[in-house]
N, C-alpha and C positions, 0 to 999 in steps of 0.2 A: 504494500500499500504506500502510495508516494504522499510525502508531506504537502497537504495543500497550501501552505504560505510559501512554498518553493516554486508553486506551478506558475511560472511567467515565460515559458520557452515554448516556441513554436518550431517543432523539429523539422528539419529539411524532408523535402518530399523523398519517400520511399522509406522513411525512417520506421525502425521497428519500434520505437517508442511510442507512447500514447500521451506523454504529457502535454499541456496546453500552454498556450500564451504567446510571447514574442521575442523572436531573435533580436539581439542588440546588432545592427549591422553596421559596418565601418561607414565613416562618414563620406558623403559625396566630395568628388574632386579627383584628383590624383590617384591612381591605382595604389592602394597600401602595400608596404613592402612584403607583407605576408603572402598576399595574392600574385605579386610580382615574382615573387622568389621561384615560381613554378616555370617562368618563361626566361629569366634572365641567368647569365653567368654567375658564379659563385662570387666573384670579385665585386660584381654589379651589386649582387644582394647585400653584401656586406656594408656597402657603400650606402645602399638605399636605408638600410636598417639603422646606420649611423647617422644618417641626416634626419631620419623620422623623429617627430617628437615622443616623448613618453607616452603621451595620450594616444598616439596613433599605433605605437608598437603594443601597447595594452590592448587597444581595440582588436588589432589584428589576432594577438593571442588568444583572446577570448573568443573572437568568431571562430578560430581553429577549434578552440575547446568545445564550442556549441556543435561543430561539426562532428567532432569526435563523441560527444554524447548521442547524437542523432545515429551515428554509425555503431552504436552499443559498444564504445569502447571508453568505459568511464575513467580507467587509470591514465590512459593517454590524454584525457580530457583534465583530469585533475592536474597532471603537469603543466598543461596550457594555462590553465587558471592561476596555478601558482605563478607563472612567468608573466602574466598579465598584472597580477598584483605585485610582483616585483617591479615592474617598469612604472605602474601607477597605484600606490598604495591606497590612494583616496577613491578607489573604483568600488562603489557598494554591490554593482551587479556581479562583478567578478567574486566577490566575497559569497554572495549567495549560491552562485553557481559552484563556488569551491564545495560549499557544505553539500549540494546535490551531488556532485560528483564523487565526493568521498563517501556518501552514504552508499551510492552505487557500486563503488569500488570496494567497499568493506573497510575503509579507513576512517570511518566517522569516530571512532573511540580515539584513534591517535589525533585527529584534528580537534576532538574536544579536548584532549589533553594541552595542546597546543594553544588552545582559545584560554583554557584557564589560566596557563601561565602568561598569556598575553594581558589579561585582566589584572594578575597580581602584579606585574611589572608595568603596567600603564593604567592604573584606576580610573583616569581621567579619558581615556581614550573611547569615544564612541563606537568606533569600528570593532574595538576588543570585545565591548560588551554586546553589539550586534551579532559578531561571529558565534560567541558563546551562546548567545540566546538561540541562534537558528541551530545550532548544533544540539542543544538540549531539546529543543521543540521536535527536530529529527529523530532523536532517539527514543528509547522507551522510559517512561516515568519522570520526564524530565519537564512537564509541561509547565507547572507553576514557576519552575527557577527559570526556564525559558522565557516567561511573560516578563518576568522581574528584569532580566536582562535587557529586553528589548526596549521595556519602559525607562531603564538607565540609560540606554543609547538614546533614546528620544530626547530625554531630559538633556545629555550633554550634546546633542546636535538639533537645537530646535529650528534650525533654519534648513535642513535635509527633509524632504518628505519620505525619503526610504526608511528609517526607522518607524516613522509614524505609519507608514502603509503596512509593514509586516506586523507591526503591533497590533493593528486595527484587524488584519486579516486574520491573525492567530486567535484574537478575541472572538470574531464570528464564528471560526472554526469550533471554538470551544463553547458556542451558544451563551456568550457572554456580550448580548448585544448591546445592553445600555453602555458598558465600558468601552465599547468599540466606537461609540460615536465620536468623541473627543479626538483620538488619534487620526481615524479617518477624515474626519471634517479638516483637522490639520493638514492631511495629505494633498486634499483636494485644495485647500487654499495655497498651499506652497507649489503644486504643481497642477494649476487648472487646465491644461493641455494635455493631460495625462488620464486615460480613460480607467486605469487599472483600479484606483480607489473608488469610484464612482458606484460601481455595482455592488460590493460589499457594503459599502454606505447605504445604498438602496435597500439592501437586505435588513440592515440594522435598524433602519428608519421604520420600515414596515413591522419589524417584530417588536419593536417599542410605540406602537400605535402612530407614527406619523405617516400616514400613506401619501399625502399630498407632497410632502417633502421627499419620498421615496421616487415617486412618479417623476419628480423634476429632476433627480438625479439621473434617472435612466434617459430623459429626454436630452440632458446636457452632455451624455455619454455618446450619443449617435453620431454627431459629425466628427467625433476623435477618433475614428478608425477603430471600433471595439473588435475583438475577436469573436470568432463564430461561437467559442465557447462563452463569451460575456453577454451575446446576445440571447443564447440558450437560457443562461441565468436569468436575464432580465425578463423573459417570456414567463418563466416560472414564478417570478414575483408578481407580474402582472395578473397572473391567473390567481395567485393566491389573493391579492387584492380584489379582484372582481370574479367572485364565484358566481357562475351563472345559475347556480341551483339554489342559491341563497333563498331562503324563504319558501321553497317549492316543497309541498308534502312528497315523502320519499316515495310514495305509492304511485304519483304522478310522474315521476322522472322517466321511466321507460316509455310511457305513452307519450312524452313530450319529445324523446329522441326520436320515436317512430314518426310523429308528427312533421319534426324537421327534416328527416329523410324525404317524406312525401313533397313537402315545399321545394327541396332541391331538385327534385327529380322529375316533377310535373310541372308543365306550362300552365296549366288551369287547375290548381291545388284546391278545388272545391272541398274534397274530403277532410283536407286539413284544417280548413276554416271551421267547418263543422265540429271536428274535435277539439281546435283550440278554444271555440266558444264555448264549448261545454267544460273544459278545463277552467276558463275564466269564470263561469257562473258558479263552480265550485270553490275556487280561489281568486278572488277579483284584485287582490294585493299584490300579486306575483308579476313584476315588471316584464320579465323575459316572456311570460305568455302575451303580454300586450304588443311587445316588440315582434314577435313571432307572427302574430295574426296582422300587423300591419304589413310584414313583410309578403305574407300570403297575398293580401288585397293588393299590393304593389306589382306582386307577379301576374296578377289577374287583368293588371291595367287599372285599377279602382284607385287613382291617386288620392282623392278626398278621404277615403276610408283609411287608407295607408296613413296619411299624415295624422288623422284623428289617433290611430293606435299607437303610433310613434310617439306623438306629444304625452299621450297619456302614461306610455312607459317612462319617459323622460319625467313625468311628474311624480310618478311612484318612486323612482331612484334616480336622480339627476347625476350620480356617479357611474352609472351603467354606459359604456362607451357605445356599444352597437346601436342603440335607437339614434344617438345622433350621427353615427356614420351613415346609417341607412337612409336618414332624412336629408343628410348632406347630398348623398347620390341621387335622391328623388328631386332636391332642388336644382341641382346641376343639372339634370336630364330636362328640366323645364327652363333652363338658362335663367334662374333666379340666383344668380352667382354670389350676391352680397349674402343672402340667407344661407346659401351653401357652404361659403366661407365660415360663416359663423358656426355652422354645425360641424364642420370638419375640426376647427379649433377647439370646439367642446368636446370632441371624440378624442382628440390628442391629448388633451389636458388630463383624461382619464386612462388612455392607453396610448403612449408616445410611439407603440411599435406597429401602428396601422399604416402600412405602406401606402395602400391606396389614398388616404387623407393627405400624406405628405406630397404625393404626385400630384393630386388635384390642386393643392393651394401652391405648389411650385409653378403649375402651369399659369394659374391666374396671376400670381405675381409676376411671371415673365410677361404676360400678355399685358399688364399694367406699368411695365417698364421698372419694376421694383427689383433691381439687382440682388440687393443685400438679402431680401425676402425669399427669393428665389433659391440663392445660395444656401441658406439655412435649411430649407426643406429638401432640397437635392443632397446636400450632405448627409442628412439622416437617411433619405432613400438609398443612397449608395451604400450605405453601411447595409440596409434591410435587404436590398436586392442583390448581395453577393458580388459587388464591384462591377455590375453590368455595364459593358463599355457604351452602350446605348445612353445611360444615365450619367457616365462620366462625360460624356459629348455634352449632354445638357448642362452639366455643372460648369464646363469650360464656358460655354456661352453665356451662362449667368454671371460667373466671375468677371468674364469681360464686359458684360453690361454693367457690373458693380464698379468697374474700373481697376480690377486686379488683374492687370494682364499677366503678370509673373504666376499667379495662380492659375490662370486659364492655361498658360503655356505648360504649367506643370501637369495638369489633367490630360493634356492632349498627348504629352511624351510619355505619360503612363499608358495610355491607349496604344500608342506606337510601340512601346516596348513589349507589351502583350501580344498586339497584331500589327507587325510592320507594315502591311498591305493594306492597312485601313485608309481609304481615299480620302474619305471626308476629315480625319484627323489630320491627314497631310495638308489638304486644302487649309483647314483652319490654322495649323501651324504656321504655313507659309503666310496667310493674313495677318497673324501677330508680328511675324519677322519683317513683313512690307511695312508693317507700322512702326516697329522699332527703328527701322532703317530711315525712315522718313524724319523720325525724332531725334536721330542720333547727332551730336555735335561733330565727332571726329569722323574725318572721312574713312579712315580705315574700319572703324565701326561701321559706319553706313553699308561699305561694300562688303564685310563679311555678312551682314543680315541679309543685304540682297543677293548675295551669291548663294546663301543658303535658302532663300525663298525661290530663287530662281531653279535651283536644283530639285526642290521638291515638286514645285509646278510642272516642269518638264516631265518628271517621273509620272505624275498624275497622267498628263495628258498623252504620253506614250502608251498608257495602259487603256484610258478612256478618252479618246480624240475630242468627243463631245461634251467633255465636262466643262459647262459654261461658266461655273464659278471661278475654275481653274485658268480658264482662257482670259476671262476679263482681268484678274490679278496679274496673269503674265503681261498682258497688254500695258496694263498700269505700270509694272515695273519696268517693261521696255521703254516705254514713254519718258519715265524719269530718266532713264539712263542716257537719253538724246539730249537732255536739257544742258 
């Protein structure tokens, strides 16, 4: 069984490990020495390593360690993580990975002894307490001591989010939810762009009766690139908050499920309407009965009856997201967009994971020229729809509308990294480079952007000669070159 407070690793494709999370990748820019070593002669590798900063060397060795863990070679990984820490002792993630590798390599007891010695020789070292805390939590019978050590690390490093995050996660795993709130809130405050503390915080908030705040944390995590495991956790929290069978007599649950099946499979669910009306006569205060009846009438084309029952469901339980979503879709179909938007927002306030509501609001924002609002909705939608390149392309357009040209370029390059032949992304990137060429002050910069745009556009036209957008951009580029 893996230690849950260490689960922050996304293993490389093809790995035999099942741990979840996120690999720390080397920084963007020149090829790091650890990777270049595969292609350069030995003297060049040594020269590159000597020129690299300690942080770069540490990043390279840590990345190599993560690859070794993914290949089920924990002892080799342990050596890499130790080398990373030798290059950069301030690297919290390498300490955490060192504990994980030691546990899998059978060296946890030895590492625990080293950690104890480190605390004895440096009692004011946050990292020494952090390492010992993780070691004790990863072993057997050391839970309380591990929590105490992480608490001490947090006190000694109040400006670092990592000790607060690990302490909060460990407290959540121990089901000490009220105690977990403060460190997890600290972790969010110190690293607002990091999605990792937000889902444990959402769970702790829910388990302490703060459902609205829990849903707000889930919503805030969506644009921050959460993992699939994060989203699965978020879905479980939302389902705990909104139990569709709340208030429903146990004897009616099977009948209700059968009725829903009839609504989904039939274009004229008259039999379902009869069943639902009978259930409502027996239990008129159950909101999901009203919502389902509204859905059945909507499927039959009776919008007025549908609205009546959706609104009654909302009156009975304003926190139930489904009636708001259904009513939003109904109003959207009637082109009553302001009412639809209000219902979509109400639905998302109760369930931030409703992809359809994010999609509709993004399109409405884009149609209204509201780039920032479209970016917010599309960022959430991109996470929920598994990095769909079509959504990424829409996000790039919204970022451009919002004036974030660099962000738009990043999204288009991400599309091309996954699918180099995507013609729309290549045209979009060429348009951005054409704009950058027009705004550049230095002649060499203008020429670099123009050459890159020209290469992209000619490549598109070679594959698709009738691409009007590419032809127009190339004509604009050529006209500028003649001036």
